[in-house]
N, C-alpha and C positions, 0 to 999 in steps of 0.2 A: 517681492511677492510674499504674502503671508503664508505660513505653512500650517496645515491642520491634518489630523489623522486620516480623514476620508480621502483627501487628495492623494495621500501616499498609498492607501489601500486600493484606490482606483488604478494607480500606476502599477501596483503589484498584480492586479487582476488582468493586466495585459500580457503577463509573462506566463508562458505555458511550461509546465514541468513535464519532461519527456517520460517520466516514470508512470504517470497517470493519464497523460494526454489532456489534462485539465489545467486551468490556471492555478497560481499559487494560493489564492484565496479559497477557491473551490476545493483544492486538495487538502485544505486545513493545515498548510505548512507555515502560516504566519503565527508564530508561537505566542507572541505578546502584542499588545497595542504598540504601534511604532512610537518611539521616543523622539520628541522634538525639542531641540535646543535652539530656540529662536534667536537668542543673543549671539550665538556663534554660527547661526545658519547651518545647523547640523541635524541630520536625521539618522537614527539608529533603528535597524530592522533585525529581528531575530527570526531566522528560518529554521524549521525543524525538518530534518531529513530522516528517512527510515533507518539508515545505518551510516557509519563513518566511511564505508567503502563505496558509497553511492557513486556510480559512474557518471551521473549527471550533475554532481555537486558543483564543480568549478564553473561549468557553462551556465548553470542556473543562477549562481551568485553574480556572475558578470552581467547576465541579462537583467536581473533585478536591480542592480546598481544603475545600469544604463536607463532603465525605465523610470526610476525615481528622478534621476537627473533631467530626463526629457520632460517629465510632467511638472517638475518643481523648480527647474532652472539649473543651468550648468554650474552655477557658483555654489550650489548646495553641496556640503560635504556629506557623503553617504557612507555609512558603516553597516555592513552586513555581517551579523554574527550567526554562527551555526550551532545547532544542537541536534542530538540524535535520539530517536525513540529507543534504540538499543544502545547499551553502553559501548563506548569505543573499544575496538579490538586491542587487547594488551600487546605489548611489544617487548623485545629484549628479554631480560631475566624474568620478567613477570608473565611471559607468554605461556609457559608450562610450569607454574610454580610447584605443582605436585609431583613432578618427574625428577627422579634422582640422577639417573644416568641415561644419556642418549648415545646409542651405538649405531654408527653407519656401517652397513655391510656393503662392500663395494668390490668391483672387479674391473680390470682394464678392458676386457672384451666380453662379448656375450657368449652364451653356450657353455659356461664353466660350472653352472649349477648354483649360482649365487642366490637365486630365489628359493631354491630347495634348502640351502643352508640357512637362509634367513628364517623360513617358516619353521624348520625343525629346531633351530636354536631358540626361537621364541617359545615353542611348545615345551622344549626341554627345561628352559628356565622356569616356566609356569609349573611344571611337574616337580621342580625342586622347591616350590613354595613361594616363588617371587611373583609380584604383581607386574604383569608384562603387557605392553602395547606394541603393535606392529603396524607400520605405515608402508603401504605399497607405493613407492615413489615413482614407479615406472608408469608415467601417464600414457605412453603410447603402446605399451605392451603389458598391461596389468595381468598378473597370474594368481594372486593370492585368493581371490574368491573361489577359483576352481580347486586350488590346493587345500583349502579349508572346507570344501564342499558346501559353500554358502552362496553359490551363484545367483540364486533366486531371492536372496535376502535384500531388503531395501532399508537403509538407515532412516530413522525418523528424527524429528527435531524435539529437543527438550529445552525448557527454560531454566537457565542457571544464572543467578545473580542479575536478573534483568536482561540477559542476552539469550537469543535463540541459538542453540548449539546442536551440531550433529551428534547423535548418539552412536558410538561405534558398535559394530557387530561383534558379538563375543562367541568364540568357538574354541574348544579345547583349553579353556582357561585364559585365552588371549583376547584382548580388545584389539580390533583390527578395522582399518579403513583402506579403501582402494577406490580409485576413479572407476574401476570396473563395476562398482555398484550403481553408477550413475549414467553409464553409456551402454549402448547395445554391444554385446559380445561379438556380433557378426559384422559390425561396421567399423571401418578404419577411423581412427581419431585424427582428423585433418585439422590440426590446430597449429598456429604459429607459436613461437617460443613464449611470447608474453601471455597467451591464454593458458598454456600449460603451467607456467610458473604461478600464475594467479590461482589456478585450480589447486595446485599443491599447497599454496599458502592457506587456502580455505580449509583443506583437510587437516592442517596443523592447528591453525588459530581458531577456527570456528567449530571445533569438536570438543566434546566433553570427555577428555582423556582421564581426568581425575588423578588419583594417587597412583603412581607407577614407580617400581624399582628400576625397571629397564624399559626403554622405549627404543625398539629396533627399527631402523630405517633401511628398507630394502631398496637400494638406489639402482637406477638404470645403469647399463654398461657404459664404460668410457668416462670422459670428463666433459660436462655439458652445462647448459643453463640451469638444469635441475640441480646439479651439484652446487653451483654458485648460490642458487636460491636457498638451499639448505644451510650452507655455511653462513649466509647473511641473515638467516632467520633464527637459527638455533645455535646454542653453545654446545657443540658436539663433544661428548666426553672422550671418544676415541673411535678409531676406524678399524674394521676387520677386513682384510683383503683376501678374496677367494680366488683361487687359480687351480688349474690342472697342472700336472708335472710337465706338460708339453712346452717346449721352448718358445713357441710363438705366443702362448698364453702368458708365460713368465715375462716376456718382453713387455707386454701390455700391463702386467701387474706392477712392474717397476714404475710405469707412468702413473698408475693409481697411487702408489706409495709417495711418489714425488709430489703429486697434487696436494696431499694432506700435509706433507712435510715442508711445503713451500713456506718461506718466512712470513708471507702475508696471511697464510692460513693457520699453520702451526697447530694442527690437530694431531694428537699422539696416535701412532699406529699400535694398536693393542696386540696385533699378531696376524699371522697368516693361517689360512685353512687350505690344505691340499685336498681338493675334491677329485674323485675318480682316481685315487692314488694307485689302485690296482684292481684287477678284475678277479673276482672269486665266483666260480660257478656253484650253483646250489648243490650239485651232486658231488662236488669236490671242495668242501668248505675249508680244507687246510691249504689248498693251492692258491698261489698269488701270481697273476699274470700282469706284468707292467706294460699295458697297452700304450699308454701315453708317455712312457719314460719313467725312470725310477728316481724318486725322491728329489725331483727338480725344485719343488717348493721348499723342501727342507734345506736345500743348498742356498736358495734365495734368502730364506729367513736368516741363515747364518751370515750371509753376505751383507744383508741390510741391518743386522744386529737387532732383530725383533723375534719374539717367540713364535714357534710353530705350534699353534693351538690344537690342531687335530689333523689326522689323515683319514679321510672318509673313503671307504672302498666303493668301487663301482659294482653294485649288485642290482639285480633285476627288481628286487622288492622295493627299492627306493623310488624307482621310476613308477612302478605300478601303484604304490601307496600314494604318491603325489597325484597321479591321474585320478585315483579313486577318491581323493579328498580325505585320506586317512594317513597323514605323514608318519614316517618311520619312527619318529621320537615317541609316538604313543605306545610303541612296543619295545620297552627297554630290555626284553628278553632276547631280542634278535641282535645280531652283530652290528647292523646298521643303527638300530635304536640305541644301543649302548654307546656307539661312537658319538652320537649327538648328545647324549647325557654327559659323556666325558667332556665334550666340547663346551657345554654349558658350564660345567664346573670349572673348566680352565678359564672361561671368560670372566666368571665371578672373581676368580683369583687375580687375574691381571687388572681388572677394573679396580678392585680394592687397593692393589699396589699402586696403580696410577693415581688414585685419589689421595693416597697417603703422601706420595713423593712429588707430585706435580700440581701446580696451581690450576684453578678452574679454567677451562677453555673460554676464550672470549669470542663473541660474534664477530665474524670477519667484516671489515669495513671496505670491501672492494667496490669499485665503481661499477654501476650497472651498465 
């Protein structure tokens, strides 16, 4: 059977692209005139998709190949090439080329104040003059929009080097993104693991983070798909473990440390932060009451041979300022604000030491 372009175009017109509910020709997806190699009985078709992450890409390519074979003969060799209107999403070391240090703030269990530490650390670093980004990685319980008092903000898209990217929200000198900007705050996020990790990847790869000295990852509690996705997507400079002095929290903190120290992961532990180290009432600022135990994190740090970066007191103002969207680190004159500034300075010190003495972390090649 003789092959000619109209025959191939007619075949492609029988294939519906699910993204537009129209056929490939009507959708304008046939990028070039089909190439015909009559001598070798070969047809080459170039299809242009909106983006490289198109969910209908594989099924559309298979359908197009089958349609051409059906109309032109089973013996015809069909080659379907793909192009994308937006540039392909970068991966690996090219994913965030302008980011110098990626810090994962983690905890073995919930309720230890990890998000509070993440938010205040990011702001404190910005107040020290560094360029800082903050990613709320807790897909199912995002808290950063409220803590930064930007719940009503909605990120918009910007075009950068031919790609449409999400423009992070900026507050208190920190660039920040959270799934909380894209879902209703009053509705539970009922997503399977794959949907959650896909959303997280978009917040990382499809955002205009630009030049950053520190990129803080506020991870969810425990060890989960989210953590594996972060480890497989980003070369994390180091991890900070947050815990209270309570023994049950410290037991889970050990698991968090073990996850990063696993030989397949090998992310350095930059240090521990002991949150809610003691309670100091406003009317008795010199008094310390060790409600959750005394110096449990300090002892764990010594045991695990990692630095104790800070001991953050349990004071009412930290809770109130977080709920009001005005984190404590904004007020360096207060005891809690000074504690977070000191934490930021300690983090800068340990990160510089880590970068001098250890090789760059590699992206983890774990099986999905």
